[in-house]
C-alpha positions in Angstrom: 83.5 127.0 110.2 82.6 128.5 113.6 80.9 131.8 114.1 82.7 134.6 116.0 81.0 137.7 117.4 82.7 141.1 117.4 81.6 144.5 118.7 82.1 147.5 116.4 82.1 150.9 118.3 80.2 152.5 115.5 77.7 149.9 114.2 77.4 147.5 117.2 77.8 143.8 117.4 78.1 141.5 114.3 78.8 137.9 113.7 81.0 136.4 111.1 82.2 132.9 110.1 86.0 132.5 110.2 88.4 129.6 109.8 89.8 128.3 113.1 93.3 128.9 111.6 92.7 132.7 111.4 93.3 135.2 114.3 90.2 136.1 116.3 91.3 139.0 118.5 89.9 141.6 116.2 88.0 141.9 112.9 87.0 144.6 110.5 83.4 145.7 110.5 81.6 144.7 107.3 79.6 147.9 107.3 82.1 150.7 108.2 85.5 148.9 108.1 86.5 149.9 111.6 88.5 147.5 113.8 86.2 145.6 116.1 87.1 143.6 119.2 85.9 140.1 119.9 83.0 139.4 122.2 82.8 136.2 124.2 79.3 134.7 124.6 78.2 131.7 126.4 77.6 128.8 124.1 74.0 128.8 122.8 72.5 129.9 126.1 70.2 132.2 124.3 68.2 129.2 123.1 67.7 127.7 126.6 64.8 127.9 128.9 65.1 130.8 131.4 64.9 128.5 134.5 67.6 126.2 133.1 69.8 129.2 132.4 69.4 130.5 136.0 70.2 127.1 137.4 73.4 126.9 135.3 74.4 130.4 136.5 73.6 129.5 140.1 75.7 126.4 139.8 78.8 128.5 139.0 78.6 130.2 142.3 80.3 128.6 145.3 78.0 127.3 148.0 78.1 128.9 151.5 78.7 126.3 154.1 77.9 127.0 157.8 79.8 125.4 160.6 76.8 123.3 161.8 76.6 121.6 158.3 80.3 120.6 158.2 81.0 116.8 158.6 82.1 115.7 162.0 85.4 114.0 162.7 84.1 111.4 165.1 86.0 108.1 164.9 84.0 105.0 164.4 84.2 102.4 167.1 86.3 99.4 166.2 84.3 96.3 165.6 84.4 93.6 168.3 85.8 90.6 166.5 84.7 88.9 163.4 81.7 86.6 163.8 82.5 84.6 160.7 85.9 83.7 162.1 84.7 81.9 165.2 87.4 79.8 166.9 90.3 80.8 164.6 
């Protein structure tokens, strides 16, 4: 069964195992019984190396492309005949 994290306004965050068939929008805090909302966390990024984590986050941002780095639309020159088809 997967683990889901919820945030209780009184006690703070807690994690519990739930069946995938159950609803996951809210849960009751096991300590105080208040209704808690679900918190979405990145999958196991807390176990990753800091540099790898930064690289993943940086990869999510779009790259800024300047005009001088755009590809040119120059047409290639047509080839002058086919040397392997001599005399045909």
